[in-house]
C-alpha positions in Angstrom: 73.9 76.5 110.3 74.5 76.7 106.5 77.7 78.6 105.4 77.0 80.6 102.5 80.1 81.0 100.2 80.8 83.7 97.3 83.2 83.1 94.4 84.9 86.3 92.8 85.8 86.0 89.0 88.6 88.5 88.5 92.3 89.1 88.0 94.0 88.7 91.3 97.6 89.6 92.9 100.3 89.0 92.0 98.8 90.0 88.7 99.7 94.0 88.6 96.3 95.2 87.9 94.0 97.6 89.3 90.9 95.3 89.2 93.2 92.6 90.9 94.1 94.9 93.6 90.4 95.9 94.1 89.3 92.4 94.4 91.9 91.4 97.0 90.9 94.3 99.1 87.2 93.6 98.8 87.7 90.0 99.7 89.8 90.6 102.5 87.2 93.0 104.0 84.4 90.7 103.4 86.3 88.0 105.6 85.2 90.2 108.5 81.6 90.3 107.9 80.7 86.8 106.0 80.4 83.5 107.8 82.7 82.0 105.2 85.6 83.4 103.4 84.9 84.3 99.6 87.3 82.6 97.0 88.6 83.8 93.9 88.5 82.3 90.3 91.3 84.1 88.7 91.7 85.1 85.1 95.2 85.2 83.7 97.3 84.9 80.5 100.5 83.4 82.1 101.7 81.3 85.1 100.9 82.9 88.4 101.7 81.8 92.0 98.6 82.6 93.6 97.6 82.5 97.2 95.4 79.7 98.5 92.4 82.2 98.1 92.6 81.2 94.4 90.5 77.9 93.8 90.4 77.9 90.1 92.1 79.8 87.1 90.6 80.5 83.7 93.1 81.1 80.8 92.4 84.6 79.3 92.5 83.5 75.6 91.2 79.8 76.1 87.5 80.0 75.1 86.8 76.5 76.4 88.1 77.7 79.7 85.5 79.9 80.7 83.0 77.1 79.7 84.7 74.5 81.7 85.0 76.9 84.7 81.2 77.6 84.7 80.5 73.7 84.4 82.7 73.1 87.4 81.4 75.9 89.7 77.7 74.9 89.0 78.9 71.6 90.7 80.7 73.4 93.6 79.5 74.4 97.1 79.5 78.1 96.2 76.2 80.0 96.3 76.7 83.1 94.0 79.5 84.5 91.9 80.6 88.0 91.7 82.0 89.2 88.3 84.3 92.1 88.3 83.9 93.4 84.5 86.5 95.0 82.7 86.7 94.6 78.9 90.4 94.2 78.7 90.9 91.4 81.2 88.8 88.7 79.4 89.6 87.1 76.0 88.1 87.4 72.6 86.8 90.9 70.9 86.2 93.3 73.7 86.5 90.2 76.3 83.4 88.6 74.8 84.3 85.0 76.1 83.1 86.2 79.4 79.5 85.6 77.9 80.4 82.0 77.6 80.9 81.9 81.1 77.7 83.5 81.8 75.8 81.4 79.4 76.8 78.3 81.2 76.6 79.6 84.9 73.5 78.3 86.8 74.6 80.1 90.1 73.3 83.6 91.0 75.4 86.1 89.2 76.3 89.8 90.4 78.3 91.7 88.0 80.4 94.8 89.0 81.0 97.1 86.0 84.4 98.9 86.4 84.0 100.7 82.9 80.7 102.0 81.7 81.2 103.7 78.4 78.6 106.6 77.1 79.5 106.0 73.5 80.3 102.1 73.5 80.9 100.2 70.2 78.4 97.7 69.4 80.0 94.6 70.7 80.7 96.6 73.8 77.1 97.5 74.3 76.1 94.2 73.6 78.2 92.6 76.2 77.2 94.7 78.8 73.5 94.3 78.0 73.8 90.6 78.1 75.8 90.7 81.3 72.9 93.0 82.7 70.2 90.6 81.5 71.9 87.6 83.0 72.9 89.0 86.4 70.7 89.1 89.4 72.3 92.5 90.3 74.8 94.8 88.8 76.9 97.1 90.5 78.2 100.3 89.5 80.3 103.0 91.5 79.0 106.2 90.5 75.5 107.4 90.2 76.2 109.0 86.9 76.8 105.5 85.4 73.7 104.2 87.0 71.7 106.4 84.6 74.0 105.4 81.7 73.4 101.7 82.5 69.6 102.5 82.3 69.5 104.5 79.4 72.1 102.9 77.0 72.4 99.6 78.1 68.7 99.0 78.9 69.4 97.4 82.3 66.4 97.7 84.7 66.8 100.2 87.6 65.8 97.6 90.0 68.9 95.6 89.1 71.4 98.2 89.5 73.1 99.0 93.0 75.6 102.1 93.6 78.3 100.9 96.0 81.5 103.2 95.9 85.1 102.2 95.2 86.4 101.1 98.4 89.5 102.6 100.0 91.9 101.5 102.8 93.7 104.3 104.9 96.6 103.2 106.8 97.6 105.2 109.8 100.9 106.7 109.4 103.6 106.7 112.3 105.2 109.8 110.9 103.8 113.1 110.4 103.8 114.5 106.4 106.8 116.4 107.3 108.7 113.5 109.0 107.9 111.3 106.0 108.9 114.1 103.5 112.5 114.0 105.4 112.5 110.2 105.2 112.0 110.3 101.7 114.4 113.0 100.9 111.9 115.6 100.3 112.2 117.9 103.2 111.2 121.3 102.5 109.4 120.7 99.4 105.6 121.2 98.3 104.6 117.8 96.9 102.3 117.1 94.1 101.8 113.3 93.3 100.0 111.1 90.8 100.1 107.4 91.2 98.9 104.5 89.3 99.7 102.2 86.2 101.2 104.5 83.5 99.7 104.6 80.1 99.1 107.4 77.4 95.5 108.1 78.6 96.7 109.6 82.0 97.9 112.9 80.4 101.0 113.0 82.5 102.5 115.3 80.0 100.0 118.1 80.8 101.1 117.6 84.5 104.5 118.0 83.9 104.3 121.0 81.6 101.9 122.5 84.4 104.9 122.0 87.0 107.1 123.7 84.5 105.0 126.7 84.6 104.2 126.8 88.3 107.9 126.0 89.3 108.8 129.7 88.1 106.7 131.0 91.1 107.3 128.0 93.3 110.8 126.6 92.9 110.5 124.2 96.0 107.7 122.3 94.2 108.1 118.5 93.2 105.8 116.4 91.0 106.0 112.7 92.0 105.1 110.3 89.2 104.5 106.9 91.1 104.1 103.8 89.5 105.3 101.4 86.5 104.2 101.2 83.0 100.7 99.3 82.5 101.6 95.7 81.7 99.4 95.8 78.5 101.0 99.0 77.4 104.5 97.6 77.9 103.8 94.4 76.2 102.6 96.4 72.9 104.8 99.6 73.2 107.6 98.8 75.8 108.5 101.9 77.7 107.8 104.2 74.9 105.4 106.6 77.1 107.6 106.9 79.8 110.6 107.8 77.7 108.4 110.5 75.9 107.7 111.7 79.6 111.4 111.5 80.6 112.3 113.6 77.4 109.9 116.2 78.2 111.1 116.6 81.7 114.7 117.4 80.1 113.3 119.5 77.6 111.5 121.6 80.1 114.6 121.5 82.6 112.5 120.3 85.4 114.8 117.5 86.5 114.7 118.6 89.9 111.0 119.4 90.0 109.9 116.0 88.6 110.7 112.6 89.8 109.7 109.1 88.7 109.2 106.2 90.8 109.2 103.2 88.5 107.8 100.2 90.3 104.4 98.9 91.3 103.8 100.3 94.7 102.6 98.4 97.8 99.6 99.7 99.7 102.0 100.8 102.5 103.9 102.9 100.0 100.9 104.3 98.5 99.8 105.5 101.9 103.1 107.1 102.7 103.2 109.0 99.5 99.4 110.1 99.7 100.1 111.3 103.4 103.2 113.4 102.3 101.5 114.9 99.4 100.0 118.4 99.5 98.2 117.9 96.2 96.9 115.0 94.5 96.7 115.4 90.7 94.9 113.3 88.1 95.3 114.9 84.5 93.5 112.1 82.9 92.4 112.7 79.4 89.5 110.3 79.0 86.5 112.5 79.8 84.1 109.4 80.0 86.3 107.7 82.7 83.7 106.6 85.1 85.9 105.1 87.7 89.2 105.8 89.4 90.8 103.7 92.0 93.6 106.0 92.5 91.3 109.1 92.8 89.4 106.9 95.4 92.3 106.5 97.5 93.2 110.3 97.6 89.8 111.0 98.8 90.2 108.3 101.5 93.2 110.1 102.6 91.2 113.5 102.4 93.8 115.1 100.2 93.5 118.3 98.3 92.9 117.2 94.9 93.1 118.7 91.3 91.6 116.6 88.4 90.5 117.1 84.9 86.6 116.8 84.8 86.2 113.5 83.7 82.7 111.8 84.7 84.1 110.1 88.2 86.0 113.3 89.1 83.0 115.6 88.6 81.0 113.4 90.8 83.4 112.7 93.5 84.7 116.3 93.8 81.4 118.0 93.5 80.3 120.3 96.7 83.7 121.9 97.0 85.7 118.7 97.5 88.5 119.6 95.0 89.4 121.6 91.6 88.8 120.8 88.2 91.2 122.0 85.5 90.5 121.6 81.6 91.4 118.6 79.6 95.1 118.8 78.1 95.6 122.2 79.3 98.8 122.8 81.5 97.8 126.6 82.0 94.3 125.6 83.7 96.1 123.0 85.6 99.1 125.5 86.8 96.4 128.1 87.6 94.5 125.6 90.0 97.8 124.4 91.7 98.5 128.2 92.2 95.4 128.8 93.8 95.8 126.0 96.1 99.2 127.1 97.2 97.9 130.7 97.6 94.9 130.1 99.7 95.7 127.5 102.5 92.6 128.3 104.2 90.3 127.5 101.4 92.4 124.4 100.8 91.8 123.1 104.2 88.0 123.6 103.9 88.1 121.3 100.8 90.3 118.8 102.4 87.9 118.5 105.3 84.8 118.0 102.9 87.0 115.3 101.0 87.8 113.5 104.2 83.9 113.3 105.2 83.1 111.4 101.7 86.4 109.3 102.2 85.0 107.8 105.5 82.1 106.6 103.6 84.2 104.7 101.2 86.3 103.0 103.7 86.7 99.2 102.7 84.8 98.0 106.0 81.7 100.2 104.8 81.9 99.1 101.2 82.1 95.4 102.4 79.0 95.6 104.5 77.1 97.0 101.6 78.2 94.1 99.5 77.3 91.7 102.4 73.9 93.2 102.7 73.4 92.7 98.8 74.4 89.0 99.1 71.8 88.7 101.9 69.3 90.1 99.4 70.1 87.5 96.7 70.9 84.4 98.1 69.1 85.2 101.5 68.7 83.0 104.6 65.4 81.7 105.9 64.3 83.0 109.3 66.6 84.4 111.5 69.9 83.4 109.6 72.0 86.1 108.2 75.1 86.5 106.3 76.2 89.7 108.0 78.2 89.1 111.1 
């Protein structure tokens, strides 16, 4: 029986990158429902010690590397390529070198768009339009971006599949209170934000909100979890983190705001989310179409407060969370106060969030990808990719 095999073109761990983690989670989940384990073609800009999953590398800023990779894959035993697209992970202006790869590739191409901009630059729009034209299917993670792909990037509706961002939830051996005690946070109400730090995260407004709400709830602690984004650190060093730390001292909330400055493991993310009373995303980009960190919080059924960027508005609709105004610490503090004042309403929102979270588990997401592969590369007669 023929073994269909899928290759993923993406960044990949140990690269500290959200796309890398997404791809790792997806291919591991697909191991359970495909005949043959997917492999990875990794894009990088430095030497990486990859696992055996990575069968080929593309040097990010070497244009010929994209062309050579496509030529080599055309001669391989792979049946299709899934491209995880984010402008910043490929070389050239707005990542345009990826088009050289798509031009040369003869295998079926499926492209997942991690960023869909409502007001793209001309080159950005051109890249997505071309990838849409050359792909058998494109995947987006929200219904709002499906309409954008149709109306702004002129990708036919029949080519577009909506598959949510996957999440993995680890069962905890300890209760939230026991976890708080283990982390030295016993007796505190915990608000958290995790992910790679960059100025667009709006964490300064989260800190200002904590300074306001701490006057009423002195037991509150805000955990800012994660290291500075490598791309930000390469250009600006730790300037943003230092700005946040200075703000903490200026507002005298050293006891209420704590930084955990490292790239968190999935186990650590699960522990911090489990012990959190509120998950906060104070992001500033109103056009952000996907947030892996928000998806994880949904998976854990957390009480979520967010600014109303595109993804948050869709995910938190129908009473699954609260929205606060962009760049407005008063609005954010007001929503935190509402959560802490009305616990019964909070539990109701958490229950609704947990229902959605179950549909986003990686095993369900991987199943949707496997069904899509079946449609595209198919098998004759009774054969099936899905196990």
